[in-house]
C-alpha positions in Angstrom: 77.4 28.5 -26.4 74.5 27.2 -27.3 73.2 28.9 -31.2 69.6 29.0 -31.0 66.9 30.4 -34.0 64.7 32.3 -32.0 62.0 34.6 -34.2 64.3 34.2 -37.5 67.2 35.6 -35.4 70.4 33.2 -34.3 70.8 34.5 -30.9 73.8 32.7 -28.9 73.1 31.0 -25.0 75.9 29.9 -22.5 73.7 27.3 -20.8 73.7 23.9 -19.8 72.3 22.2 -22.4 70.0 20.7 -20.2 68.6 24.1 -18.8 64.6 24.1 -19.9 64.0 25.7 -23.2 61.5 28.2 -20.9 64.5 29.8 -18.8 67.1 30.1 -22.1 64.3 32.3 -23.5 63.1 34.2 -20.5 66.3 34.7 -18.0 69.1 34.1 -20.8 67.4 35.9 -23.3 65.0 38.1 -22.4 61.8 36.9 -24.7 59.6 37.1 -21.4 56.5 36.7 -23.4 56.7 33.2 -23.1 55.0 32.4 -19.4 55.9 29.9 -16.3 53.0 28.3 -15.1 53.4 24.6 -13.7 56.8 23.5 -15.0 55.4 20.3 -15.6 54.0 20.5 -19.2 50.9 20.5 -18.4 49.2 24.0 -18.5 50.8 25.4 -21.4 51.4 28.8 -20.4 55.1 28.0 -21.9 54.2 26.9 -25.7 56.2 27.9 -28.3 57.1 26.4 -31.9 59.9 24.4 -32.6 59.8 23.7 -36.3 56.2 24.6 -36.0 55.0 22.2 -33.5 53.4 23.2 -30.7 55.8 23.0 -27.9 55.3 23.2 -24.0 59.2 24.8 -23.5 58.9 24.3 -19.4 60.1 20.5 -20.1 62.3 20.4 -23.3 65.9 20.8 -22.9 67.3 23.7 -24.8 69.6 20.8 -26.8 66.4 19.7 -28.1 65.8 23.3 -30.1 69.3 23.8 -31.3 69.5 23.5 -35.2 65.6 24.7 -35.4 63.5 27.3 -35.7 61.6 28.5 -32.9 59.0 31.0 -32.7 58.1 32.9 -29.8 54.6 35.0 -29.1 57.1 37.8 -29.7 57.8 36.5 -32.8 54.7 35.6 -34.2 53.3 39.1 -35.7 55.2 40.3 -38.7 56.4 43.8 -39.0 54.0 44.7 -36.5 50.6 43.1 -38.2 48.6 41.0 -35.9 48.2 37.5 -37.0 44.4 36.1 -37.8 44.3 34.4 -34.4 45.9 37.4 -32.3 43.0 39.8 -33.9 40.4 37.4 -33.1 41.7 37.0 -29.2 41.4 40.8 -29.0 38.0 40.7 -31.2 36.6 38.3 -29.3 37.4 39.8 -25.7 39.4 36.6 -24.8 42.1 38.1 -22.5 41.3 38.5 -18.9 44.6 38.6 -16.5 46.1 37.5 -19.4 48.7 34.8 -18.4 47.6 31.7 -20.4 47.2 34.3 -23.5 50.6 33.7 -25.1 50.7 30.1 -24.6 47.5 29.5 -25.7 47.7 31.7 -28.8 50.7 29.7 -29.7 48.8 26.3 -29.2 45.7 27.6 -31.7 48.2 29.1 -34.1 49.8 25.5 -34.3 46.4 24.1 -34.8 45.1 26.3 -37.6 48.0 25.6 -39.1 47.9 21.6 -39.3 43.6 22.0 -39.3 42.6 25.5 -41.1 38.7 24.7 -40.2 38.5 22.6 -36.8 35.8 21.5 -35.8 34.8 21.6 -31.4 36.4 18.2 -31.3 39.5 19.3 -33.1 39.8 22.3 -30.7 38.9 20.2 -27.5 41.9 17.8 -28.6 44.5 19.8 -29.8 44.4 22.9 -27.0 44.7 21.4 -23.9 46.1 24.7 -22.3 44.8 25.7 -18.7 42.8 29.2 -18.3 42.4 30.0 -14.5 40.2 32.9 -15.9 37.8 30.3 -17.6 37.6 32.2 -20.6 37.5 29.0 -22.9 34.0 30.3 -24.6 35.8 33.4 -25.8 38.5 31.0 -27.2 36.5 28.8 -28.7 35.0 31.5 -30.6 38.1 33.3 -31.2 39.3 30.0 -32.8 36.2 30.0 -34.9 36.5 33.3 -36.3 40.1 32.9 -36.8 39.3 30.0 -39.0 37.2 31.7 -41.0 39.1 35.3 -41.3 
């Protein structure tokens, strides 16, 4: 059994230590907010925080997360109160199909933790998630709005 600290709760998973964290979160623990996109850590749909660092969970073996704090999109809001990033997402009409949004929100949340007032260059360097709907301009506007909030 593997013990994982997910969203502040210790959860047990009976999985091979090499299993990608994404599949443990989704299939074993039932936390389906984290999405599968490409499986090669390129698109960012699977982004979660491991000890506060935005991490592509499709390429991280579950063993790399043992003893660390894992935060998924389900654990981002506290007591039902949206974070400033989540609120900016809604206020700026970012979601289209919504598939990439949980990973994008997780990546942006980590960026704003490290750089509270990011420049466009900071955003370009840090947010490499892919949105098939092309909402990149709304994403940038939402990031700046969240930074001002």
